[in-house]
Backbone as CSV, one residue per row, in Angstrom:
resi,resn,N_x,N_y,N_z,CA_x,CA_y,CA_z,C_x,C_y,C_z
1,MET,0.841,-1.195,0.000,0.000,0.000,0.000,0.879,1.248,0.000
2,SER,0.420,2.339,-0.631,1.233,3.546,-0.729,1.108,4.358,0.557
3,ASP,-0.056,4.953,0.810,-0.270,5.666,2.072,-0.911,4.718,3.079
4,TYR,-0.422,4.726,4.295,-1.018,3.847,5.297,-0.732,4.345,6.702
5,ILE,-1.503,3.822,7.643,-1.387,4.169,9.058,-0.958,2.938,9.844
6,VAL,-0.051,3.145,10.772,0.370,2.092,11.699,-0.192,2.441,13.076
7,ARG,-0.813,1.459,13.721,-1.296,1.660,15.090,-0.473,0.768,16.017
8,ALA,-0.168,1.308,17.189,0.753,0.595,18.078,0.506,0.972,19.530
9,THR,1.103,0.175,20.421,1.152,0.509,21.845,2.607,0.412,22.298
10,ALA,2.876,0.937,23.475,4.226,0.837,24.045,4.108,0.921,25.562
11,ALA,5.187,0.547,26.226,5.260,0.601,27.699,4.091,-0.133,28.334
12,ASN,3.879,-1.373,27.873,2.778,-2.191,28.422,1.427,-1.468,28.346
13,ALA,1.166,-0.919,27.172,-0.112,-0.241,26.870,-0.319,1.059,27.646
14,GLN,0.749,1.609,28.236,0.642,2.929,28.860,0.634,4.040,27.801
15,ILE,1.066,3.666,26.600,1.109,4.608,25.476,0.387,3.975,24.297
16,ARG,-0.419,4.783,23.594,-0.911,4.327,22.299,-0.382,5.292,21.249
17,ALA,-0.119,4.743,20.056,0.575,5.544,19.059,0.046,5.262,17.656
18,PHE,0.133,6.303,16.826,-0.261,6.221,15.426,0.822,6.914,14.605
19,ALA,1.137,6.347,13.467,2.053,7.013,12.537,1.589,6.703,11.125
20,CYS,1.861,7.624,10.204,1.387,7.384,8.832,2.263,8.069,7.804
21,SER,2.172,7.554,6.597,2.728,8.230,5.426,1.538,8.667,4.574
22,THR,1.570,9.918,4.086,0.416,10.464,3.371,0.827,11.220,2.117
23,ARG,1.942,10.846,1.540,2.442,11.593,0.379,1.414,11.631,-0.764
24,ASP,0.823,10.488,-1.093,-0.125,10.429,-2.218,-1.393,11.213,-1.921
25,ILE,-1.876,11.158,-0.672,-3.065,11.916,-0.289,-2.829,13.410,-0.497
26,VAL,-1.688,13.899,-0.002,-1.408,15.333,-0.067,-1.163,15.770,-1.509
27,GLU,-0.493,14.952,-2.287,-0.268,15.282,-3.699,-1.588,15.311,-4.467
28,GLU,-2.486,14.381,-4.138,-3.810,14.370,-4.770,-4.549,15.677,-4.466
29,ALA,-4.517,16.108,-3.215,-5.168,17.367,-2.833,-4.525,18.551,-3.548
30,ARG,-3.194,18.548,-3.636,-2.485,19.651,-4.300,-2.914,19.785,-5.752
31,LYS,-2.948,18.653,-6.451,-3.328,18.684,-7.874,-4.800,19.039,-8.047
32,MET,-5.637,18.437,-7.235,-7.088,18.620,-7.379,-7.497,20.077,-7.173
33,HIS,-6.889,20.718,-6.172,-7.287,22.088,-5.822,-6.299,23.137,-6.318
34,ASP,-5.237,22.725,-7.037,-4.217,23.645,-7.544,-3.686,24.525,-6.408
35,LEU,-3.102,23.876,-5.394,-2.663,24.572,-4.183,-1.252,25.128,-4.318
36,SER,-1.029,26.290,-3.730,0.329,26.816,-3.616,1.096,25.972,-2.600
37,PRO,2.432,26.070,-2.575,3.210,25.232,-1.639,2.811,25.397,-0.172
38,VAL,2.618,26.634,0.300,2.304,26.819,1.730,0.909,26.290,2.054
39,VAL,-0.032,26.403,1.120,-1.368,25.857,1.366,-1.324,24.326,1.286
40,THR,-0.497,23.786,0.385,-0.306,22.330,0.335,0.207,21.821,1.672
41,ALA,1.170,22.539,2.253,1.742,22.120,3.537,0.695,22.188,4.645
42,GLY,-0.082,23.268,4.682,-1.098,23.420,5.728,-2.213,22.396,5.614
43,LEU,-2.795,22.294,4.410,-3.873,21.329,4.227,-3.336,19.909,4.351
44,GLY,-2.102,19.688,3.877,-1.494,18.358,3.968,-1.307,17.902,5.406
45,ARG,-0.893,18.813,6.272,-0.761,18.466,7.701,-2.126,18.114,8.295
46,LEU,-3.154,18.899,7.931,-4.491,18.641,8.475,-5.063,17.335,7.931
47,LEU,-4.809,17.040,6.653,-5.245,15.753,6.078,-4.569,14.586,6.787
48,THR,-3.284,14.737,7.078,-2.528,13.688,7.765,-3.096,13.432,9.153
49,ALA,-3.356,14.520,9.893,-3.961,14.381,11.219,-5.349,13.768,11.112
50,GLY,-6.114,14.200,10.103,-7.461,13.679,9.916,-7.487,12.184,9.681
51,ALA,-6.538,11.698,8.875,-6.474,10.254,8.603,-6.246,9.476,9.896
52,MET,-5.297,9.950,10.719,-5.007,9.241,11.973,-6.161,9.351,12.961
53,MET,-6.744,10.532,13.079,-7.854,10.711,14.019,-9.106,9.978,13.533
54,GLY,-9.280,9.886,12.224,-10.384,9.086,11.679,-10.241,7.626,12.059
55,SER,-9.009,7.140,12.015,-8.773,5.729,12.354,-9.047,5.435,13.824
56,MET,-9.160,6.473,14.654,-9.504,6.288,16.073,-11.007,6.100,16.281
57,LEU,-11.813,6.459,15.274,-13.264,6.340,15.410,-13.666,4.875,15.507
58,LYS,-14.709,4.619,16.266,-15.110,3.229,16.513,-16.121,2.691,15.492
59,GLY,-17.117,3.508,15.134,-18.204,3.025,14.283,-17.910,3.152,12.799
60,ASP,-18.412,2.225,12.012,-18.185,2.249,10.560,-18.710,3.522,9.911
61,ASN,-19.768,4.094,10.478,-20.378,5.281,9.879,-19.986,6.580,10.572
62,ASP,-19.072,6.492,11.533,-18.630,7.700,12.232,-17.816,8.589,11.292
63,VAL,-17.989,9.896,11.455,-17.280,10.862,10.607,-16.673,11.953,11.481
64,LEU,-15.443,12.330,11.146,-14.719,13.370,11.873,-14.462,14.544,10.931
65,THR,-14.679,15.748,11.414,-14.344,16.947,10.636,-13.389,17.820,11.447
66,LEU,-12.300,18.214,10.834,-11.355,19.165,11.423,-11.495,20.467,10.650
67,GLN,-11.750,21.549,11.362,-11.965,22.829,10.695,-11.131,23.905,11.369
68,ILE,-10.368,24.617,10.556,-9.574,25.736,11.058,-10.086,27.012,10.409
69,LYS,-10.421,27.992,11.245,-10.792,29.314,10.742,-9.790,30.299,11.311
70,GLY,-9.054,30.976,10.427,-7.991,31.842,10.899,-8.023,33.219,10.269
71,THR,-7.227,34.113,10.856,-7.143,35.492,10.367,-6.126,35.641,9.246
72,GLY,-5.353,34.572,8.978,-4.336,34.634,7.937,-4.925,34.573,6.536
73,PRO,-4.097,34.744,5.511,-4.594,34.823,4.130,-5.269,33.557,3.607
74,VAL,-4.975,32.388,4.190,-5.639,31.165,3.726,-7.099,31.115,4.199
75,LYS,-7.415,31.870,5.256,-8.768,32.044,5.824,-9.329,30.800,6.504
76,GLY,-9.190,29.635,5.884,-9.742,28.445,6.511,-9.349,27.171,5.805
77,LEU,-9.284,26.089,6.581,-8.993,24.747,6.069,-10.020,23.791,6.661
78,THR,-10.488,22.845,5.845,-11.451,21.853,6.330,-11.028,20.469,5.849
79,VAL,-11.075,19.503,6.760,-10.771,18.105,6.431,-11.850,17.225,7.049
80,THR,-12.304,16.251,6.284,-13.258,15.264,6.789,-12.651,13.878,6.637
81,ALA,-12.849,13.025,7.645,-12.279,11.672,7.624,-13.285,10.683,8.186
82,ASP,-13.172,9.429,7.730,-14.017,8.381,8.305,-13.152,7.360,9.032
83,SER,-13.786,6.335,9.587,-13.062,5.366,10.407,-12.155,4.458,9.575
84,LYS,-12.282,4.518,8.247,-11.408,3.735,7.364,-10.211,4.555,6.900
85,ALA,-10.004,5.703,7.532,-8.886,6.607,7.206,-8.973,7.134,5.777
86,ARG,-10.204,7.303,5.307,-10.413,7.960,4.016,-10.656,9.434,4.298
87,VAL,-9.881,10.297,3.660,-9.936,11.725,3.969,-10.170,12.554,2.715
88,LYS,-10.701,13.750,2.947,-10.846,14.745,1.880,-10.705,16.104,2.535
89,GLY,-10.297,17.096,1.768,-10.081,18.398,2.374,-10.138,19.524,1.372
90,SER,-10.249,20.747,1.896,-10.278,21.922,1.033,-9.745,23.129,1.791
91,ALA,-9.313,24.124,1.031,-8.847,25.399,1.588,-9.698,26.511,0.994
92,ILE,-9.984,27.544,1.786,-10.778,28.661,1.245,-9.973,29.403,0.190
93,GLU,-8.747,29.781,0.527,-7.858,30.450,-0.447,-6.743,29.479,-0.819
94,THR,-6.661,29.131,-2.090,-5.747,28.064,-2.516,-4.384,28.552,-2.993
95,GLN,-4.272,29.840,-3.307,-3.043,30.317,-3.953,-2.261,31.322,-3.102
96,VAL,-2.253,31.118,-1.793,-1.506,32.009,-0.892,0.001,31.828,-1.115
97,MET,0.700,32.928,-1.233,2.160,32.904,-1.370,2.767,33.760,-0.262
98,LEU,3.689,33.174,0.512,4.343,33.892,1.605,5.834,33.598,1.592
99,PRO,6.659,34.529,2.078,8.088,34.211,2.219,8.281,33.151,3.298
100,PRO,9.423,32.452,3.296,9.686,31.435,4.332,9.675,32.065,5.716
101,ASN,9.395,31.228,6.741,9.423,31.726,8.123,10.862,31.862,8.616
102,ALA,11.020,32.192,9.888,12.350,32.445,10.455,13.268,31.230,10.367
103,LEU,12.673,30.029,10.291,13.467,28.795,10.184,13.733,28.413,8.726
104,GLY,13.291,29.264,7.798,13.501,28.980,6.382,12.526,27.958,5.818
105,LYS,11.433,27.714,6.540,10.451,26.721,6.104,9.164,27.400,5.638
106,LEU,8.286,26.622,4.996,7.002,27.155,4.566,6.238,27.696,5.770
107,ASP,5.737,28.923,5.656,5.148,29.617,6.803,3.653,29.292,6.946
108,VAL,3.378,28.070,7.392,1.985,27.643,7.574,1.313,28.490,8.648
109,GLY,2.029,28.763,9.746,1.465,29.585,10.814,1.074,30.971,10.320
110,GLY,1.890,31.551,9.465,1.579,32.866,8.898,0.388,32.808,7.956
111,ALA,0.260,31.708,7.225,-0.872,31.551,6.303,-2.182,31.361,7.050
112,VAL,-2.111,30.664,8.190,-3.321,30.377,8.970,-3.687,31.541,9.888
113,GLY,-2.702,32.113,10.579,-2.948,33.216,11.490,-3.572,32.770,12.802
114,ASP,-4.177,33.719,13.517,-4.892,33.415,14.755,-6.276,32.882,14.412
115,GLY,-6.877,32.148,15.357,-8.215,31.655,15.059,-8.641,30.495,15.926
116,ILE,-9.518,29.683,15.361,-10.169,28.606,16.105,-9.985,27.269,15.380
117,LEU,-9.686,26.229,16.150,-9.697,24.851,15.649,-10.956,24.183,16.182
118,SER,-11.757,23.631,15.282,-12.954,22.878,15.684,-12.782,21.420,15.296
119,VAL,-13.122,20.531,16.197,-13.121,19.093,15.938,-14.555,18.605,16.115
120,ILE,-15.153,18.126,15.041,-16.560,17.719,15.050,-16.629,16.217,14.786
121,LYS,-17.225,15.479,15.709,-17.363,14.029,15.553,-18.842,13.680,15.445
122,ASP,-19.232,13.166,14.281,-20.603,12.723,14.065,-20.628,11.209,14.234
123,MET,-21.160,10.767,15.361,-21.151,9.340,15.684,-22.563,8.757,15.724
124,GLY,-23.453,9.375,14.919,-24.807,8.831,14.795,-25.718,9.172,15.953
125,LEU,-25.263,10.051,16.853,-26.108,10.473,17.967,-26.964,11.660,17.526
126,LYS,-27.837,12.121,18.416,-28.725,13.224,18.059,-27.927,14.458,17.639
127,GLU,-26.900,14.749,18.417,-26.051,15.909,18.134,-24.601,15.452,18.011
128,PRO,-23.862,16.031,17.060,-22.437,15.682,16.979,-21.667,16.275,18.152
129,TYR,-20.534,15.644,18.488,-19.631,16.204,19.502,-18.814,17.310,18.833
130,VAL,-18.730,18.464,19.474,-17.934,19.568,18.937,-16.969,20.043,20.012
131,GLY,-15.683,19.983,19.714,-14.663,20.532,20.599,-13.976,21.694,19.900
132,GLN,-13.785,22.804,20.606,-13.144,23.978,20.007,-12.030,24.499,20.905
133,THR,-10.919,24.862,20.264,-9.833,25.495,21.010,-9.249,26.633,20.183
134,GLN,-8.629,27.568,20.874,-7.904,28.642,20.189,-6.654,28.057,19.532
135,LEU,-6.347,28.518,18.337,-5.088,28.122,17.704,-3.924,28.646,18.537
136,GLN,-2.930,27.799,18.731,-1.756,28.183,19.513,-0.652,28.769,18.640
137,THR,-0.404,28.135,17.501,0.664,28.602,16.600,0.202,28.694,15.144
138,GLY,-0.886,28.020,14.810,-1.308,27.937,13.408,-0.507,26.929,12.609
139,GLU,0.467,26.267,13.272,1.293,25.285,12.574,0.632,23.899,12.556
140,ILE,-0.496,23.765,13.184,-1.422,22.626,13.181,-1.034,21.505,14.142
141,ALA,0.190,21.006,14.118,0.566,19.929,15.044,0.457,20.407,16.493
142,GLU,1.012,21.583,16.783,0.945,22.126,18.146,-0.502,22.428,18.538
143,ASP,-1.299,22.866,17.560,-2.703,23.192,17.839,-3.492,21.934,18.198
144,LEU,-3.194,20.829,17.540,-3.877,19.566,17.857,-3.388,19.002,19.185
145,THR,-2.105,19.166,19.495,-1.582,18.757,20.800,-2.346,19.477,21.913
146,TYR,-2.554,20.770,21.717,-3.291,21.577,22.698,-4.759,21.129,22.766
147,TYR,-5.357,20.849,21.611,-6.753,20.388,21.588,-6.909,19.094,22.394
148,PHE,-6.047,18.117,22.139,-6.169,16.835,22.856,-6.069,17.043,24.370
149,ALA,-5.148,17.915,24.777,-4.935,18.126,26.215,-6.114,18.838,26.870
150,THR,-6.695,19.827,26.179,-7.720,20.655,26.811,-9.135,20.137,26.576
151,SER,-9.433,19.675,25.365,-10.808,19.252,25.059,-11.068,17.790,25.368
152,GLU,-10.056,16.942,25.179,-10.256,15.504,25.424,-9.514,15.011,26.656
153,GLN,-8.758,15.900,27.285,-7.983,15.570,28.495,-7.086,14.339,28.275
154,VAL,-6.490,14.277,27.089,-5.561,13.189,26.762,-4.197,13.814,26.447
155,PRO,-3.207,13.675,27.342,-1.870,14.210,27.040,-1.327,13.541,25.772
156,SER,-0.966,14.374,24.792,-0.588,13.842,23.479,0.588,14.615,22.915
157,ALA,1.274,13.982,21.991,2.301,14.654,21.194,1.947,14.410,19.734
158,VAL,1.834,15.487,18.968,1.471,15.379,17.554,2.608,15.935,16.711
159,GLY,3.035,15.165,15.720,4.042,15.620,14.769,3.507,15.449,13.361
160,LEU,3.585,16.506,12.558,3.061,16.466,11.188,4.050,17.154,10.261
161,GLY,4.166,16.656,9.040,5.091,17.295,8.112,4.761,17.043,6.661
162,VAL,5.034,18.066,5.839,4.907,17.954,4.380,6.160,18.585,3.783
163,LEU,6.858,17.843,2.948,8.067,18.344,2.293,7.819,18.433,0.800
164,MET,8.128,19.593,0.215,7.868,19.817,-1.211,9.139,19.645,-2.034
165,ASN,8.946,19.188,-3.272,10.032,19.179,-4.249,10.204,20.582,-4.836
166,LYS,11.318,20.778,-5.571,11.553,22.088,-6.178,10.501,22.429,-7.235
167,ASP,9.873,21.390,-7.831,8.823,21.662,-8.829,7.445,21.807,-8.177
168,ASN,7.440,21.951,-6.841,6.217,22.165,-6.046,5.298,20.953,-5.969
169,THR,5.773,19.780,-6.358,5.030,18.552,-6.060,5.416,18.101,-4.642
170,VAL,4.662,17.166,-4.103,4.908,16.720,-2.727,5.977,15.622,-2.732
171,LYS,7.045,15.836,-1.970,8.120,14.843,-1.883,7.792,13.763,-0.852
172,CYS,7.379,14.184,0.324,6.945,13.227,1.352,6.029,13.938,2.335
173,ALA,5.198,13.166,2.993,4.278,13.718,3.986,3.911,12.608,4.964
174,GLY,3.627,13.005,6.187,3.246,12.010,7.187,3.203,12.625,8.573
175,GLY,3.090,11.754,9.565,3.035,12.275,10.920,2.856,11.195,11.961
176,PHE,2.723,11.633,13.217,2.481,10.703,14.318,1.603,11.371,15.362
177,ILE,0.890,10.563,16.101,0.167,10.995,17.304,0.507,9.991,18.394
178,ILE,1.093,10.471,19.480,1.433,9.638,20.633,0.556,10.086,21.797
179,GLN,-0.125,9.146,22.459,-1.023,9.508,23.550,-0.729,8.687,24.805
180,LEU,-0.753,9.383,25.945,-0.524,8.724,27.230,-1.848,8.275,27.830
181,MET,-1.889,7.057,28.293,-3.067,6.556,28.974,-3.113,7.116,30.411
182,PRO,-4.298,7.153,31.033,-4.421,7.743,32.376,-3.514,7.095,33.423
183,PHE,-3.181,5.811,33.213,-2.368,5.100,34.207,-0.872,5.121,33.882
184,ALA,-0.470,5.981,32.947,0.954,6.049,32.574,1.801,6.491,33.767
185,GLU,2.909,5.791,33.986,3.783,6.088,35.125,4.726,7.244,34.798
186,ASP,5.161,7.934,35.845,6.042,9.095,35.665,7.297,8.733,34.887
187,GLU,7.835,7.565,35.160,9.065,7.122,34.489,8.864,7.037,32.977
188,VAL,7.703,6.526,32.567,7.379,6.412,31.135,7.184,7.798,30.531
189,ILE,6.471,8.656,31.253,6.214,10.015,30.766,7.529,10.765,30.562
190,ASN,8.420,10.669,31.533,9.707,11.361,31.443,10.550,10.839,30.284
191,ALA,10.559,9.516,30.100,11.334,8.922,29.003,10.802,9.386,27.655
192,LEU,9.487,9.453,27.524,8.881,9.911,26.265,9.196,11.378,26.017
193,GLU,9.095,12.186,27.046,9.390,13.621,26.896,10.829,13.840,26.443
194,GLU,11.764,13.100,27.009,13.165,13.226,26.625,13.379,12.807,25.174
195,LYS,12.708,11.746,24.763,12.845,11.264,23.384,12.295,12.290,22.387
196,LEU,11.154,12.881,22.722,10.541,13.877,21.825,11.433,15.114,21.669
197,LYS,12.164,15.459,22.726,13.051,16.631,22.664,14.168,16.449,21.650
198,THR,14.619,15.217,21.467,15.784,14.964,20.608,15.399,14.447,19.220
199,MET,14.114,14.321,18.962,13.658,13.781,17.679,13.882,14.759,16.533
200,ASP,14.273,14.222,15.372,14.287,15.029,14.154,12.853,15.325,13.733
201,SER,12.699,16.244,12.787,11.361,16.550,12.272,10.801,15.350,11.502
202,VAL,9.480,15.303,11.405,8.820,14.215,10.668,9.323,14.159,9.235
203,THR,9.427,15.320,8.593,9.837,15.317,7.175,11.278,14.827,7.018
204,LYS,12.147,15.185,7.960,13.544,14.718,7.877,13.601,13.200,8.016
205,ILE,12.809,12.662,8.951,12.792,11.206,9.172,12.254,10.477,7.940
206,LEU,11.145,10.969,7.390,10.548,10.321,6.213,11.426,10.500,4.975
207,ASN,12.022,11.685,4.839,12.871,11.952,3.673,14.136,11.103,3.685
208,ASN,14.508,10.632,4.867,15.660,9.720,4.975,15.287,8.286,4.626
209,GLY,14.043,8.090,4.198,13.621,6.772,3.736,12.955,5.908,4.785
210,ASN,12.677,6.490,5.958,12.049,5.712,7.025,10.551,5.516,6.779
211,THR,10.045,4.373,7.186,8.622,4.057,7.086,7.907,4.525,8.360
212,PRO,6.572,4.537,8.378,5.861,4.845,9.628,6.253,3.908,10.771
213,GLU,6.486,2.623,10.456,6.932,1.678,11.491,8.276,2.116,12.080
214,GLN,9.197,2.524,11.201,10.517,2.957,11.678,10.440,4.280,12.436
215,LEU,9.511,5.142,12.041,9.288,6.389,12.770,8.873,6.097,14.208
216,LEU,7.946,5.156,14.380,7.532,4.780,15.735,8.654,4.071,16.490
217,GLU,9.450,3.294,15.775,10.589,2.612,16.413,11.579,3.638,16.971
218,LEU,11.819,4.716,16.207,12.711,5.773,16.673,12.151,6.449,17.930
219,LEU,10.847,6.608,17.968,10.204,7.277,19.096,10.045,6.379,20.317
220,LEU,9.613,5.146,20.066,9.135,4.299,21.166,9.850,2.957,21.288
221,GLY,10.858,2.741,20.460,11.540,1.445,20.467,12.081,1.050,21.831
222,GLU,12.582,2.046,22.568,13.156,1.755,23.892,12.075,1.552,24.959
223,LEU,10.825,1.803,24.595,9.723,1.656,25.548,8.863,0.435,25.238
224,GLY,9.418,-0.493,24.467,8.696,-1.735,24.197,7.569,-1.556,23.185
225,LEU,7.902,-1.034,22.016,6.910,-0.806,20.959,6.295,-2.113,20.478
226,GLU,4.975,-2.115,20.354,4.263,-3.252,19.767,3.312,-2.746,18.701
227,ILE,3.587,-3.102,17.433,2.691,-2.726,16.329,1.436,-3.603,16.426
228,THR,0.275,-2.969,16.477,-0.969,-3.751,16.584,-1.616,-4.004,15.227
229,ASP,-1.591,-2.998,14.345,-2.095,-3.243,12.984,-1.731,-2.097,12.059
230,THR,-1.958,-2.310,10.774,-1.789,-1.264,9.768,-3.066,-1.184,8.958
231,MET,-3.336,-0.001,8.401,-4.514,0.159,7.548,-4.214,1.177,6.453
232,PRO,-4.771,0.957,5.262,-4.534,1.914,4.179,-5.217,3.244,4.462
233,ALA,-4.663,4.301,3.899,-5.277,5.629,3.986,-5.338,6.191,2.570
234,GLU,-6.399,6.920,2.248,-6.521,7.443,0.891,-7.350,8.718,0.857
235,TYR,-7.122,9.507,-0.201,-7.985,10.661,-0.468,-9.225,10.120,-1.146
236,TYR,-10.368,10.405,-0.562,-11.603,9.802,-1.060,-12.752,10.775,-0.850
237,CYS,-13.455,11.124,-1.923,-14.630,11.979,-1.804,-15.864,11.162,-2.139
238,ASP,-16.829,11.182,-1.230,-18.040,10.384,-1.405,-19.216,11.227,-1.885
239,CYS,-18.932,12.335,-2.566,-20.029,13.153,-3.083,-20.773,12.393,-4.181
240,SER,-22.026,12.733,-4.373,-22.845,12.113,-5.413,-23.958,13.079,-5.784
241,ARG,-24.582,12.840,-6.916,-25.684,13.701,-7.348,-26.813,13.674,-6.307
242,GLU,-27.086,12.486,-5.766,-28.161,12.356,-4.780,-27.846,13.170,-3.524
243,ARG,-26.582,13.139,-3.100,-26.191,13.877,-1.900,-26.315,15.382,-2.120
244,VAL,-25.917,15.837,-3.314,-26.033,17.262,-3.628,-27.510,17.664,-3.688
245,GLU,-28.346,16.806,-4.251,-29.795,17.083,-4.279,-30.337,17.259,-2.866
246,ARG,-29.927,16.384,-1.951,-30.395,16.490,-0.567,-29.955,17.815,0.054
247,ALA,-28.726,18.238,-0.295,-28.220,19.508,0.236,-29.043,20.685,-0.294
248,ILE,-29.400,20.626,-1.573,-30.223,21.706,-2.154,-31.605,21.716,-1.503
249,ILE,-32.201,20.542,-1.337,-33.528,20.449,-0.705,-33.493,21.023,0.710
250,SER,-32.357,20.821,1.399,-32.260,21.259,2.796,-32.277,22.785,2.941
251,ILE,-32.014,23.510,1.848,-32.008,24.984,1.972,-33.419,25.551,2.028
252,GLY,-34.418,24.736,1.645,-35.810,25.154,1.839,-36.534,25.576,0.572
253,LYS,-37.857,25.543,0.675,-38.731,25.827,-0.473,-38.493,27.202,-1.076
254,LYS,-38.398,28.209,-0.217,-38.325,29.594,-0.693,-37.148,29.799,-1.645
255,ASP,-35.964,29.306,-1.247,-34.772,29.491,-2.084,-34.882,28.699,-3.385
256,ILE,-35.446,27.498,-3.316,-35.591,26.693,-4.538,-36.590,27.354,-5.493
257,GLU,-37.669,27.906,-4.927,-38.643,28.612,-5.767,-38.010,29.802,-6.481
258,GLU,-37.125,30.510,-5.770,-36.429,31.651,-6.391,-35.530,31.182,-7.531
259,MET,-34.853,30.031,-7.347,-34.019,29.479,-8.427,-34.873,29.138,-9.650
260,ILE,-36.043,28.556,-9.397,-36.926,28.177,-10.504,-37.408,29.431,-11.242
261,GLU,-37.720,30.487,-10.477,-38.182,31.742,-11.089,-37.114,32.356,-11.987
262,ASP,-35.855,32.131,-11.636,-34.759,32.647,-12.473,-34.702,31.956,-13.831
263,SER,-35.316,30.767,-13.921,-35.386,29.992,-15.174,-34.004,29.664,-15.745
264,LYS,-33.021,29.500,-14.847,-31.666,29.163,-15.303,-31.200,27.903,-14.588
265,PRO,-30.435,27.065,-15.299,-29.865,25.898,-14.613,-28.864,26.367,-13.561
266,ILE,-28.640,25.531,-12.533,-27.638,25.869,-11.520,-26.499,24.855,-11.572
267,GLU,-25.333,25.314,-11.124,-24.131,24.474,-11.100,-23.628,24.416,-9.665
268,VAL,-23.414,23.214,-9.176,-22.888,23.026,-7.822,-21.550,22.298,-7.922
269,ARG,-20.530,22.912,-7.338,-19.189,22.318,-7.378,-18.848,21.748,-5.999
270,CYS,-18.416,20.495,-5.945,-18.018,19.886,-4.675,-16.743,20.558,-4.174
271,GLN,-16.767,21.018,-2.923,-15.597,21.712,-2.381,-14.408,20.784,-2.164
272,PHE,-14.658,19.480,-2.103,-13.587,18.535,-1.787,-12.929,17.898,-3.007
273,CYS,-13.677,17.743,-4.108,-13.066,17.103,-5.286,-13.262,17.900,-6.563
274,ASP,-13.921,19.048,-6.469,-14.152,19.952,-7.601,-15.037,19.365,-8.696
275,LYS,-15.717,18.255,-8.422,-16.659,17.710,-9.396,-17.861,18.642,-9.502
276,ILE,-18.362,18.815,-10.727,-19.469,19.742,-10.961,-20.754,18.965,-11.221
277,TYR,-21.818,19.396,-10.553,-23.153,18.811,-10.761,-24.067,19.904,-11.309
278,ASN,-24.759,19.594,-12.428,-25.670,20.555,-13.057,-27.117,20.130,-12.852
279,PHE,-27.966,21.106,-12.547,-29.396,20.845,-12.354,-30.192,21.869,-13.162
280,ASP,-31.100,21.364,-14.023,-31.935,22.291,-14.794,-33.215,22.616,-14.024
281,VAL,-34.074,23.431,-14.632,-35.289,23.887,-13.953,-36.200,22.711,-13.607
282,ASP,-36.290,21.728,-14.506,-37.119,20.545,-14.213,-36.592,19.788,-12.995
283,ASP,-35.251,19.690,-12.884,-34.657,19.048,-11.700,-35.055,19.799,-10.431
284,LEU,-35.006,21.128,-10.511,-35.348,21.947,-9.343,-36.820,21.786,-8.972
285,LYS,-37.674,21.695,-9.973,-39.110,21.500,-9.703,-39.352,20.149,-9.011
286,ALA,-38.622,19.136,-9.449,-38.751,17.815,-8.814,-38.280,17.863,-7.364
287,MET,-37.217,18.630,-7.106,-36.714,18.781,-5.736,-37.695,19.566,-4.870
288,LEU,-38.348,20.551,-5.473,-39.328,21.354,-4.740,-40.461,20.464,-4.209
289,LYS,-40.867,19.495,-5.012,-41.936,18.577,-4.587,-41.514,17.728,-3.392
290,ARG,-40.209,17.500,-3.243,-39.707,16.677,-2.155,-39.462,17.487,-0.882
291,CYS,-39.593,18.826,-0.998,-39.418,19.672,0.197,-40.593,19.482,1.143
292,LYS,-40.300,19.487,2.434,-41.373,19.350,3.426,-42.012,20.707,3.691
């Protein structure tokens, strides 16, 4: 498999861990949405996190949405994932160009700016779970680390990275999420903290040819790493004409009647895969009949 997620435990299940490679997912998003390098890096990090967090969902029909709304020029990023680690994503502004940050890297934090991270989990209940936190850096990994600690009360370490080629295609992408269980001992916590301090960046590790398994081995090998399973991850959009029709119907009779009065066909573009759906006046009239 090309992109995939590794799930693991360490320190006698005091730690649970996820690592993944997502180069193909991020490249697919870059091509599909014609993203600039800094937007590719930002959306790519969020897609990577989404794939891993999606794989944490329990139910087959559970859906996770990660949404960032910021004051920076990209304005917002959205990623949706399911429990099979199938992800899709979009950016409000796709062609943001910024100079490198102080470290000489793509300035994702500058593109995102200040704002809010929302994590929405639709698990088939009456209301979805919504957790919101203030963005800490806009670099996404640190923001998710803060989210896990404050909204889910799970001490976590999140590492995400996207490395671009000189021709602006994606060279490598991936990440990890390490989480401490409530019964984790101080000795284990201290050992993990020390290891994280000396770790190279995700992109450096992946660019050196390491797999997600080897990434976890570097992090947790001394703590008794046990790989529990692997699963494929992919960019996948489940839009359909029927789904778009339901979305149009949901806006209500009044708006559909106004569209019909205009006597013009409408075009709806999927924000996640850019597929276009066309509906003529007869289609709209049929939808009007289905409105409650």
